[in-house]
N, C-alpha and C positions, 0 to 999 in steps of 0.2 A: 581788197583789205589784205594788210601785211598780217604775220602771226600775233602782232603785239596788238592788234584792232580787234580780234574774231573773238567775240564772247558769245555764249547763246543768245542773250538778247539781240546782238547785232544780226545773229542769223534769224531769229522770229521777226526783226523788222525788216527782213529783205523780202518778206512776202510768202512765206509758209517754210515750214521745215518736218522734215522727218528724223525722229530718232529713236534710236535703239539701246538697251540697256540689259545686261547680262548678268547671269551667275558664274561665279568664277569656280573653278574646278576646285574641288576640297583639299587636295594636296597642295596647292599652289594658294590657298585661303590662309592656310596655316604657317606657311611660308611669308606670305606678305604680313600677316597678323603680327608674327613674331618680331618683324621689327617696327612696323606703324603703330602708332599711338592712337586707338580708335577714339573717335568723337561724336557722338549724336548726330550733331551738326553736317558732318561730313556724307558724302553718298556711300552709304554702308557697305564695307567689302564683303558681308555675306549676301547681298543683293546685286550689287552694280560692280562690273569689273572695268567697263570703259565705254566709249558715248562716240556714238557714230551719227551724223547730221548731213543730209543732203538738204541744201538748200533750193531756192525756187529759181536760180540760174543755172543749176544741174552742178554746181561745186561741193565737192565732198570733203567733210572737215570730221577727222577723229581726234580722239582727246584719251592721251596716256599720261597715267600718274609717273612713268619712268623719264630718264632724261639721256639724249646722246651725249656721251663723254668723248666723242670724235670717232666713235666706232661705226659711224653710218646706220645707225639703228631707225632715224627718222626716214631714212631711204628705205630700208627693209621694209618697215611696218605698212609704209606706203604701197610698196609692192604687193604685200599680201594683200589689203584692202582691195587695190584696183582689179586684181585678178577675180576675187570671188564678187566684186560687184561688176564685174564687165565693164569697167569704165577706164578711159585713157588714165594713163599714170600720171600725167600732168595735171588732173582735175584733184588730185587728192592733196590736200594739206594736212599735216601732222602739227597736233600743237601737244608739247612734252611738258610737264613737271610744273606747270603754273597752278600755284595751289587754288585758286578760286575758279579753275575751268578745267580741271584733270581730276579723276578719281584718287584717293588715296591708296597706292600700290607698293607701299614702303620704298625704302631707297634703292637706289639702282646699282646694285652690289650680286656678285657670287654670279656671274654669267648669266642671268636667268632672264635679260628681258626679252627675247625671241622666245625663251622654252615657254615661259609663262605667259608670255603676252602674244605671242602668236596666234596661238590655237583659238583664245577665246575672242580675238579678235577678226579673225578669218570666219568663226562661227557668226559673229555680229554683221559682217559685210554680208554672208549667204543667207542670215535672214531677211536684212533689207531687200535683198532682190528677190527673194520670193514673196514679201510684202507688196513689191512694188508689180511684179508680175499679176498678182490678185487683182491690184488696182486696175491694172490695165484690162485685165480681161472683162472688168464691169464694162469699162471704158468701150472696147473693140466689141463685147457681146460673143467673145471668144473663151473657149476651157484654156486653163494656163498651158495644157501640154500643146497648143496649137501657135504657142507664143516663145517668141526667144528673146534672149538681150544681146547686145554688142555695142559698144563705144557710147554708153550710157543711153541708149537709147532701146526701146522694146517696140518690136513688130510682129506682124502675123507671117507665120512661116508661110502660107500659101499665097500671101499678098504682100511683099516685104513693103510695097509702098505706103501701107498703112502702119504708120509708126508714131511712137510719142515719146518725147524724152523724160528722164527722170522728172528734171527739173519741172516739166510742165505737168506732170501727176501729184506733185507735192503744192503746186502752188495755190494760195488762197487758204492752203488749209495746213493743220499742224496736227502731226501723227506723233504718238508716242508708243511703241510696241516693245514687248518683252521677249527674250531669246527662249526658244524651247530646246530641250536637249537631245532632239532628233534632226535637228535640222540635214539636209543633204550637203555636201560640200563639194567643191569643184574637182573632178577627177585630175590626178595629175600629170596624166598627158593632157589635158587640154590646159595648163599654165600658160600663160602669155608671157609673164612677168616674174614670176617667182621661177628660180633657178637662172634668171639672165644677170649680168654684170650691169646693170642700171647705174650711170653715172651718179654719184653723190649729190642729193639737192643742197648741201652745204657749202659745198667747196666753192662755186661760183663768188659768193659773197666774201668769201674769205679773201680770195686770190685778188679781188678786185676793190678792196677797202668797204665793204659794205658793214652795216651795223651787227655786227656778230659777237664778239667778245665783249664782257662786262668792264675791262680794262680801258674799253674806250667809248664807255655810256657816259651821258652827260643829259644834266637836268637844268632847266633856268634858274638863276638864283642860287646855284649851287655852291656850296664850300667844300675846303678840303681839309682831311685831318690826318694826323698819325698818332698813334700810340706810343708809348713808353713801359716796357714789359719788365716784370720782374728781373734780375740777374741769375736767375735760376732755369736758364732756357731748355725748355722740355721736361722738366721736373713734374712729377705728378702728387700723389697724396701724401709723399714722405716729405714734401716742401711747406714751409709756411702760405702758402699761396691764401689771400683773403685777409692776412694779416699779417704782412711782412714791410707795409710801408711806414716810413717812419717819419719822412719830412718831403715838400715839395715846396719849392723857394720860386712864387711866382714871380719874383721882381727880377728875378734873374734872366727872363726873356720882356721885362716891360720895356725896352728900348728898341724892340725890334719890329718892324712894319708888318701891317696887314693881321695881326694878331685878333680874333674874334674873342676867344675864351680857353681857356683850361680849364679841363672838367676832371675832377677826381672824386670817386666812389670806393672807398675803402682801398685796394689795390689795383683799383683799374686808374690808369691816368692818360689822358689824351690832351690834344692840342688841336685847335679849329682855328682856319688861318681863311684869308681870301684866294690865296694862291699856294699851289703845290709847294714851291719850292719852300714858301715861307714857311707853311706846317713843317715840310722836312728839317729846315734850319733850326726853328723853334724847339722841336723835338730833342734835337742834337744838343742844344744849349741848355734846356731847361735841368736845374739842379735837383736831382731827386734822390732821395737818400732812403736805402733798403736796410732791413736786418741781414747780417752775415748767417750766409749758411752753406755748409759742403757736407750733406747726407747721405749722397749717393754712394751706393757702394761700388767698388772699382768695376769698370766696365771696360778698361781694355781689352784689344783681342785676347792677349795671354791670359786674362782673368776670367774671362765670360765663363768658362767649365765651371770653376768655383763658385763663382757668384749664382750660376743657375741651380748647381746642386745646391746649397744652401740657402736658396730663397724658399719659404713657406709653401706648401703645396697641399692640395689634397685631392685623394685619390678617386677617380672615379672608371670602374672596370667597364671596358667598353666590350671585349671578348674574351673567353676564358673555357679552353678545353678541360678534357679531364685528365690530371698527373701530369700536367706541365712540368713541375717539379722534380719529376722522379724521370720525365724523358731528358730533362738537362742535365741528370746526374749520369746519364748513360750516354752520353755523345763521346763519338771517338776523336772526333777534331771540335774544339771549341773555337767559335769566332765571337766574340764580345767587343764591342765599339761603342765609343759615343761621339755622336756626330752635331756640330756646333754650329748653327746661324747666326750672323751679325743684327743689329739693330740697323737698317736701312731706310732711307728717306725716300718720300715718293718723288722728289728732287725734279718740280715744274719749273720750267723755265723762265716762268713768269710768276715773282709772288702774288700770292691772292688780294684781291683788290674785291670790293662791294660798294654800291651806292644804296641810301635810305631816305627815305622821306619820313620821317614823324609828324603828324599834326596829333591836335586833340583827338580826332574821331576815326584815324586811318594812320595805317603803317605799313609804308609800300618799300620792298628791298630787292633789288636786282643784284643775284649774286650767281656765282658760277658752281652752286653745290650741287652736291651727288643725290641728296636726298632733301628735295625741298618742302615735304611736307612735316620732317620731322624737324628740318628746321624752323619751320612755321611755330611747330609746337615750344620749339628754344627758346624763341623770338618771344612769345608768349610769355612765359615764364620769366624771362631775362627783366622785361618792360614791365610785368604785372599789369597786363593790358586784355582787352575781351579779344578773344580768339576771332570772332569772325569779324574784325578791323585790320586783321594781317594777312597782308597778300606776298607771296613769294614769286618775283618774275626770275626764271630760271632763262640765264643766258650762257653761251659759250666762255670758258675760261681755260688756262693752260693744262693740259694732260697732268693726270695724276695716277691713274687706274688705282684709287684708292683713297681715303679722305686727307686732305691736307689740313690748310687754314682757311679753305671758303668760308665755312660755316663760321669761325670765329670772328674774322673781320667782318662777317655780315653784322655780328652781334655788336662790334667795335661801332660800325656805321650808325646802327641803330641808337645807342646811347648817346652818340655824340650829336647824331641830328633832334635826337629828343632833347638835349640839352640849348641847343642854339635853335631850334624851331623853324631850322631851315634843310635843304636838302646837304647831305654832305658824302663826299667819296672820300673811302679809307683805301690805299693800298699798301701791304706791309712792304718794309724793308728786306733786301735779301738776308741779311743775318737773322731776323727775325723769321722769317719764313723757315730758314734751315733750323734755327733751334725750336720753335715751337709747334711747327708741322707734327701732327701724331704720327710716329715711327711706325713701321713695320717691326714686329717685336722680334727680339732676340728669340732663340729658341734652342733646347737642348733634347737632345733624341738619346736614349742609351738602348743598346739591344744587346740580349743574352742566347746564343743559341749554338747551331753548330752541325755538324754532319754523323749521321750514324753510320754503323762498319759497312754498309754499301755506298756510300757517298752521297746518299740520300739527306733531303733536310730532316734533322731528329726533333729539333722544337726551334722555337721561335718565342721570344719574349719582347715585348716593343712597349716604351714607355717612352711619351713625349709632353716635356714642358714647355708650355706656351703662356708666358704673362701676358694678362688681360689686355683688350684693347678698345676699351670702352670710350674714352676720352673726353669727358663732360665740356660740354662749349665752355672755351676760355675765360670770356668775360665774366660769365655766371658764378665761376669759382671766384675770380678776383674780385668782383661787387660783391661777394658775401651771400648771394641770391641762392647759392645751391654751396653746402657744406663739402668741404676739400677732403672726401674720404674714400677711400680703396673700395672699389666694385671690381669683385672677381667674376670673370664670363666663362662660358664653357665653349672656347674657341680652338683649341688644340686638337680637335678629334677630326678635321678635316681629311680625306683619305688616310687617315690613321689605321684602319684595317686595310692590310694589304690586298691587293686582288688575285693574288696566289694562293691555293686550297693549301698552306702547311700543315702537316699535322702537328697536335700540341702546342697551338699556339695562344699566347695570351697579349693582351692589345690594353694599355692603361693610359689615360689622359691625366695627367698630374695638372690640374687647373691650379692658376696661381693670380695673386693679384698683379697690377701693373708694379712696374719698376721704375718706368719714366714714362711720359705719355705715349701712348700709341695706339695706331687705328689699323682699321682692315686695309691692307695692301694687297697687290695682283698675286693670287695662289694662297694668302692668308696663311695657314699652317700647313697648308695640304704641299707647297713646293718644298719645304723643308723636312716633312716626315716622309715624303719621296725620294728625297735625297738620301735619306738613310735606308728606306726599304731597297733601292735599285741599286745601292753601292753593297750593301751587304750582299744580296742574292750573286750578283757580280763576281763578289768575292769567294761564296760559296763554290761558283762554276771553276773557277778557278784552282781552286783547292781540290776538286774532283776531277780536274783537267778536260773540263766538258766546254763545248761551244756554250758561248754566255747567254744567247737568245734560244736555243736547243733545252738548255738546262730550266731556263725559265717556263719554257712552253710543257714541261711537265707538270707545273702545279698551276696552269692558265686554263679554264675550262670555258671562258666567254667566246662564246664563236665570233663574235664581233672584235674582239682584241684580237684573237687568231690572225682571222683574215688582215686586219691590219698589220700586222708585225709580219705576215708574210709578203703583202705589198712592199712592204718598205724594204724588207731583203732584197726585193728584186729591183724595188726603185733605185737603192744604193750600190748595188753589186757586191753586196755583203759575202765574205768568203766564211764558210765554217772551219772551227778548229777553236784552241783555247785562245786566251789573251795572252799579250807579251811573247809576242813568237819571237821577236827579234834581242834575245836577252843578252847577246855577246854584242851589239853593237856598240861601236868606241866614237861613234860621231858625236859631236856638239850639242847638234840638234837633230833630235827623232822625233819619228811621228808614230802619233797612233789612231786608233778608232775605237770609239764607244757607245756604247746601245742603252738606252733607258725607254721603259713605257709608265704609262700612269693613264688613269683615268680620275677625273677631277671631282670628287665628291663633295658638295656646300650645303648649307644651312645646316639645320639643328640636328644633330648625330639621330638615326642613321645617315640624314641627308638625302640630296636628291643628285644623281649622275650627271655629270654635263658631258661634253666631248670626251671621245677617245682619242690620245693623242702618243705618238712614239719618235724617238729621235735615234739618228745616227750621226755621229759627229767625227770629223777628221780633223785633228789638232798638231800642230808643230809645238815641241818643248824644248826649250835651249838650255841644255843641262850647266853651261856655264853660269848662267845668268837667273834662271827661274822663270824666264818668261813665257808665257802660253799665248800660241797663237788659234783662234779659231778659224780654221780654212774653209771649212765646208758642211753644213750642217743639212742633212736629210729631213723631213719629217713626213709622217702619215698621217693622215689626220680625219677622224669620222665624226660630225656633227650631225648626222642623219640627212633630215632634208635641209638642202641648203637654199636659202631664200635671196643670198646675193652671193656668188662667187668671188668678184671683185672685192667684196668686202671682207668676206674670210678669209680670202688671202692678205690682205690690208692688215686684219688681226693677227695673223700668226705672224706675220713679219714683223709686229710691234712686238708680240709677244719674245719672239726667238731676240728680237736686237736688247730689250729692255731685261731679260732673263740673263742673256749673256755678261751684259754689263754688271749686273748683280753680282753675278757668280766670279768673274775674275777680277773686279774692281772695287766692288762699292762696301763700305763700312763706316757707320756713324763713331765718331770720338767723343768722348765725355772726359772731365774732368770731376771732382767729385761735387761740383756745384749746378753742372748742367753741359749741355752740347758745346762742341770746340769746333767744329765742321762747320764752320759758319760762312764758307764760300765756295766756289768752285774748286779752289786750289786745295779745299780741304775735303773736299767729295767729289773726288774724278769720277767721269763716267765715261765708258765707251764712244771714242773718238769716229767720226767718218772713215777714216785711213784704218782703222782696226776692224770695220764690219767684214762678217763672214761672208762666203756665197751659199745662196739659201736655195735650197731645192723642195718645194710643195707638191705633196701628191695628196687631192682632196678625194676619199673615198664617196662613191655616188651611192647614195641610197636614200631617194627622192620621196620614196613612199614610206620611209620612217618618221617620226615626229622630231622635229628640230631641236636641236640642244645648244647649250651656251658656248660660244665660242671665245669670248673675252678672256680667259683664265687656263684654259685646258692646255694651251702649247707652251706655256712656261713653265708647266710642272715638272717634266722630267730632265729640265735644263742641267741642273748641278750635277745629278747623277749621271748623265751622260757624257758631261766634260770629266768629272773626275776619272769615271771609267776608262775615257778615251788616254787621260794622263796613264793612269796604270798601264794600260795596252803599250804607251809608248815607253815608260821610265821602270814598270813592277814598283811603284810607290803609289799606295794608298792616300789619298787627301780626304778629309774627315771634317775640315772647317773652312766655311767660306767666310772671304773671299780667298780664291788661290792666286794671291798677289805674287809677284815674284820672289819676294822675301821670304814669303811663307814656302814656297815651292823649293826654293834653292834650301832652306833649313832642311825639308823632307829629304830633298836627294842627298844632303851632307849626312843626316843621320841614317838614312839605308848605306850608305856607302862606309860608316862605322862602324856597323851592325848595331845601332841602337834601338 
């Protein structure tokens, strides 16, 4: 059976099945419930977290509501189950994210899949093994203590030839057991698969042309669709979305071959054709007239500071010590600074794609979504249909590490399929993906503080403004099913409270409505917040003429963080002393080394800690043209128990490359009507010949709980690079990206004494 064929019904028909369900740990239940929309017909989140089945042929199937976004999650979860069940790794099949076959555990976000899913799945597998041992003890008339398990078999210790397979134990019977809280787990020292670099199970199909990506998926009798979107690309609630269409001239494509239907629902406009190129040509030629609108505020890089300052905010206090204002007034050296983060794209290499088949009693959608259960709810709202009739089949798609247009294009496909009564495949055009994908939002961080008379941190006030990132399903807005109103979310507080124990500290999140369409992106608000935290403390260390790492360690009390940093110093050959040692260099190209540390905290404040990560980066800066070259990056990383070290290294590499690209190159451009970065020329990313050398050190903590890996390594990036540039040039960079033009301007300003 393929992953598309496996269902509970099929497993039952195989001649027997053992199922296990389990209670989700309370903190993680809250995290999942925060994102998930609970429905009484779902597997209840407060009762069941995952599902493991052993069929009569001995195959193990596990169902999980999260999805694999190219992180290797499918492989890692299978390693955990194989170890606790004492079965061969190849016997385990993971079913991820299919809404009719997996529990709703919320969207795959916040680096939470291994952190949330690993422990409950491990307990479930251990419970299955204990149950099977009890069944075998009856068969063999032996106490459980006289039995052992190995390779999916149970045998009598004193008589190994007396053995029975898991499959034979469940053959002809159906069991359903519930997980207890006191189940004994396999000792760390006995792991056979956890901690090993098992080859990823998804790679062979990808390199041999197997059916993996949603872009390649086809159904019999399938048609092709394209959508025509309003000319306010990426706009949010300030634009007249849902009430902007003035006219559609269907006669403008009447002479074109293959056209099946033009679909118009309020502002939703789509064309369906027999062939894909016919749909593309029709969408380009169809005459559509929209209301004029140019209501965005100035969002050019030089305008972001004032726009974000002026944007309406609601103050939310995260931490306040006594007498902060008094301490600020008594500082000997004041360091106040604004840090500015731009709008970033997820920049998926392939535009989003989906296939839908809508009939009178069933809605089937094949999508690259990272939140299939939420998408299911969105499709129910969009089509105003029965929830039980909707199923989302999750397939692989272009990488994004955050939400791109995968959900929106699924809604497009569903609307067009309903209109024509046949399966419809829709893929966005490059310019549509760039314009309408929900951006990683801009952010403004304002810090007041400085040194006391003894060169210690005297006070620290940190304010962060992160315009919200909800991004309602676009076709729901265009059709008028959902009103286009501003929704303010509390998302700016990720790692807003620094890990350093400063005296006299105030931390404020300034919650704000979206300015343009935005959604979560790798690191969310933590990456910009840490850019500010780690740049500021680096600046104080220099003013105090202290080594930047030693100065931080004065205020860092977390023993795992301290051990991580000490390991990184050894790994990178760190030389103690203040930054900017080569003040008198006259060279055109100068070198520098920067440090930054962070632990990523995610989910509803105060959140959950994921992995610890610290960077040391070596850079070259060309003072004549402002170009920064990232030469080598050392990273020390502690994610607790490492399930698959190869997978962890792959994730860290991806974090480093993507975040370095974001910091050095990436920013979205706008005019007053919307996004203007509509192709790769307008949104350059790091090229292969610009990649740094990467040196990774994984801290061995196999006895600790596993922590999220998907984002933590990116969080120190911007500050580490900025601090390295200061070490090379003596110039502080406080606005991302560090383009040659911005760096050259900063160097010129410094030379002119500005």
